[in-house]
Each structure stands twice: as structure tokens, then as C-alpha cells.
N, C-alpha and C positions, 0 to 999 in steps of 0.2 A: 504494500500500500504506500502511495506517495505521501511524503511528509514535507514540511517546510524546513528541510535540513540544509538546503543550499540556496538561500535567498539571494546571495551575491551572484551566484552563477546565473540565476534567472534574471536578476535586474541588470546584469551586464550584457545580456543577450540583445543584439541590435535588431531593429526591424519590427514588423508587426507580428502579433501572435497568431494571425490567421494563416491557415494552411490552404492557400488558394488552389494548388493542384488538386487536393482532396475535395475541396468545395466544387470546383469545376467538373471533376470526374463524377461526383455524386449528382450534380445538376444535369449532366448529359444522360446519366442513367435514369433519373427521375423523368426527364422530358421524353425519353424514348419509351419508357413504360406508359406514360400518360398518352402518347400518341397511339400506341398499340391498343390500349384500353378504349380510347376514344373511337378508333376505327371499329373495334369489336362492338362497342355500344351502339354506334351508328348503324351497323349491320343488323343487330338485333332489333333496334328501334324501327328501321324500315320494314323488317320482316313482320313486325307485330301490328302495323297499321295497314289499313286498306281503304281505298276511296269508295268502296261499295257499302251501302247501308247495311247494318247488321253484322258486318265482318270486322275483325280486328279488335284491338283494345279500345276502351273508351278514352276520352280526352283526360279525364281525371286520373284513370289508372296509368296512362302514359306519363302524365306530369309527375306522379308519385314515383314511378320506376325510374324516370330520368333523374329526379332528385337523389334517389338512393344510389344510382350509378355514378353520379358526380362525386358523392361522398366516397364510394368504393374506389374510384379512380384516384382521388387525392390520397386516400389512406394507403393504397398499395404502392403507388409511385413514390410518395414521400417516404414511406417505410424503406423501400429499396434504396433510394437516393441518400437518405439520412444515415442508414447503416453503412453504406459504402464510404460516405464521407468520414464517419467516425473511425472506421477500421483503417483507412488510408492516411489519416492525418498524422503529422509528426508528433512524437511523444515529447511532452514538456517535462524536462528534468528539473527537480527542485521546486516544483509548484504544488501548492496545497491542493488537497483533493477537492475542496469546495470550488476553488478557482478552475480546476480541471473540468469539473462538472459544468460550470457556467460556460466555459469556452466551448466544450463539446456541444452544449445546447445552442450556443450562438452559431456555431458552425452549421448545425442542422438548419437553423432558421435562415441563415444566409444562403445555404444551398437551395432551400425551398424558394427563396425569392429569385435567385438566378434561374432556376428551372421554370418558374412561372413566367418570367420574361421571355425565355426561349420559346415556350409553348405558345404564348400570346403572339409573339412575332411570327411564328410559323403559321398559326391559324389566320392571323391578320393578312399575311401575304397571300394565302390561298383564297381568302374571302375577297380581297381587292381584285385578284385575278378573275374570279368568277363574276364579280360585279362589272368589271370592265368588258368581259365577253358578252354579258347580258345586255349591257347598255349599248354596245355596238349592234347587237341583233335587233334591239327594240327601236333604235333610231330610225331604221328604214320603215318600220311599221308606223312609227309616230309621224313621220313626214307624210306618209300617205293618208293617215287619218286626219291630219291637220286640214287638208283641203275639204274633207267631208264635213267637218264641224265649223268651218270658217263662217258660213252664213249665220250660225247660231251665236258665234262669238262676236259678230260684227256689232251687236248692240249690247253685249255683256249680259250677265245674269245677276247683277247686284241690285241694290235698292234704288240706285239712281236710274238704271234702265227701266225698272218697274215704274218709277214715278214719271219718267218721260213718256212711257206708253199710256199711262192714265191721262197725262196732260194733253196728248194729241188724239185721244179717242174721239171719233166723230159723233155727232148728235143723231145721225140717221142710222140705218142698219149697218152693222159691222161690215167692213170691206169697202164702203163707199169712200173714194178718195185715198184709200190705203192699200191699193193693189200691189204696190211695190214692196210692202212689208210681208215677210213670210209669217203666217199666223202661228206657226210652230215656235218661232222665236218669241213672240209675245206670250204664248202659253208657257214657254220655259221661264220667262221672267216672272210670271204669276206664281209658278211652282216654286221658284227660288225664293220669292218673298214668303210663300207659305212655309218653307223650311225654316226660315229665320223667325217667323212669328208663331208658327204652330197651327195655323188655320188659314182657310181661304175665305175672304169676305163674300157675303151673298151677292154683292154688286159684281165681283169678279166672276163668280159662278154664272150669274145671269149673262154677263158679257160673253163668256166662253161658250155658253149654250147658244146664244144668238150667232156667234161667229161660226160655230160648227154647223148650225142649221143653214146659214147662208152659203157656206162653202161646200157642203155635202148634199144639201137638198132634203135632208131628213126632217121629220116633224120636230116641233119644239120639245115635245115630251121625250122623244128618243134622244135628241141632242142633250137635254138635261140629264138623262140617264147616263149617257156617255161621259159627260163632264163629271158627274158624281163618282162614277167608277174610276175615271182617270185620276181625280184628286185623291180618292181613297188609296189607290195603289201607290201614288207618289208619296203620300204621307206615311204609308206603311213601309215603303222602301227607305225613307229617311229614318224612321224609328228603328228599323232593322240595322241600318248602317251604324247608328249610334250604339245599339246593343252590341254589335260586332266589335266596334272600336273600344267599348268599355271592357268587353271580354278579353280583347287583345292587350289592353292596358293591365288588367289583373294578371294575365298570364305572364307578361313581361316583368311585372313586379315580383311575382312568385319565383320566376326563373332567376332574377337578380338576387333575391334573398337566398335561394338554394345554392347559387354559385358562391356567394359570400360565405355561407355556412360551410360548404365543402372546402373552401380555401382555408378557413380557420382550422378546420380539422386537419388539413394537410400540413399547415405550419406546426401544429402541436405534434403530430406524428413524426415529422421530420426532426424536430428538436429531440424528442424522446429517443428515436432510433439512433441519432448521432451520438447521444450520450451513452446509449447501450453499446454501440459499436466501439466507441472510444474506451469504455471500461473494459470490454473484452480484449481489446488490443493491448492495453496496459497489463492486463493479467497474464497474457501470454508472452510478454517480452521480459 
């Protein structure tokens, strides 16, 4: 067992007490194990989900298993990396056992930090590469779609456009003197205003019904039914979009918390494993 028998030898030692070769070696081991487990978990995850209704695991079960797998990844990879760091580090002669324990623990923590940066850099590089390829593929489709939506965007879909439409509505039947305006653009402005306010005023419903009747030739009752169905579907779509966005927000928040928890577990396991590896090395030397 190490004792404080040679304090002068320890104090006379120049340089840092950190064994960087051992830290870097353990970090590469931990990063490699993390990538292997990440690939394995991704394969198992893709195999467990299905686009078909009634097949594959539920979203809740998938989130739980993902959280467990993240913790397992950090546990195993940090354990390997910390143990390697502890066993490979240089023995400190004339250092008190408490200081040795602290340094081994610190070595494991630093190893975990280096490995985390390595894995993050690797995943970020892969992600940016995938995003670049996807953006290049989508740019062609976006340029083609831009010409299709240009008429609708000519007047905008904000409250100003909605107010301008109301300002220039004619007193007679809809369409008189407004033949140059696409009625679908004006209807889109009304729907956009309904999304911001949560309802379509009766005056707008009546105007849309008259506009549909004058453009299509259907009866006023049928036109009113069409407008009511259209408005109901538009408001339902807006409600569903908000619900989906809220669900995505909750999922992202849970994923962030699970990731932080798994990283804390990894830091603890790396520190303990490095202390264990260092103790075993000192016992065998």
C-alpha cells in the first residue's frame, strides 16, 4: 500500500500528474465501444419499428428502450475506457493513497470527457454530411415547387393581406371587378387569419359561400356546405399540427433529459472504473 514516505520525490517531480497517453488510449477505447453500441442500437431500433399500423413497438415503448440503451451505452463504454485508463496510467511513487484515488478518479473523468468529444465530433460530421446531401436533393424539388405556389405567395398569407382583401371587397356579387385575383389566394388569406384567431367570422363564411357559388354555379346552400366543410378541415389541420408540434417538443425534451442522465452515468462509471483499474495496477506492481 502506498504511503507518504517520499514526499520530496513526489514534489520534485516536474510536469503534470496527468497520464495523457493512458487518458487518450482509454478515450479511443470508450469512443469505439460507444460507436459499436450505437450502431447495434440503431439496428435494433429500426428493426422494432414499422410504418404499418398495428406493427412494431409503440412510441412510448420505443422512447423507454432508447433511454435504457443510452444508459447501457454510457455504462459499458465508460467502464471499458475508464478501466483501460486506470491500468495504463503511470504509477505515482511516494503519493498518499487518498491522492492516488483522487487522481485515478480524475483520470477517468477526463477520459470520459475526451471520449464524449470524439463521439460528438464523429456523429456531428456524419449528420452534417447527411444534411448536406439532403439539402442538395431537396433544392431541385423546392425550385420546382416555388413556381407552383408563386400565385398564392404573391399576396402573402399574413394579417395585412387579409385586411387588404377585406378592404377591396366589392359591394356586388363576388368576382365583379376582381377577375384578376385568384379566389384561392383570398381563401388562403381567410384561413391564415382563422389560424391566428381560432375562428372564421360569419361575414367571411358568407363571402366565401357567395364566391364559391358565383365561381362554380352551385346553389347557395351547397356553397355554404362546402365552405363549412373546408373551414372545419382547415381548423382541424391547424389543431393537429399544433398537437404534433407539442408532441415533438415533449419528445425532444425527454430525449435531452435521457441523454443528460446517461452522460452523468457514464462520467460516474468512468471515474469508478479508472480508480479500480489504477488500484489493481498498483497491487500488481
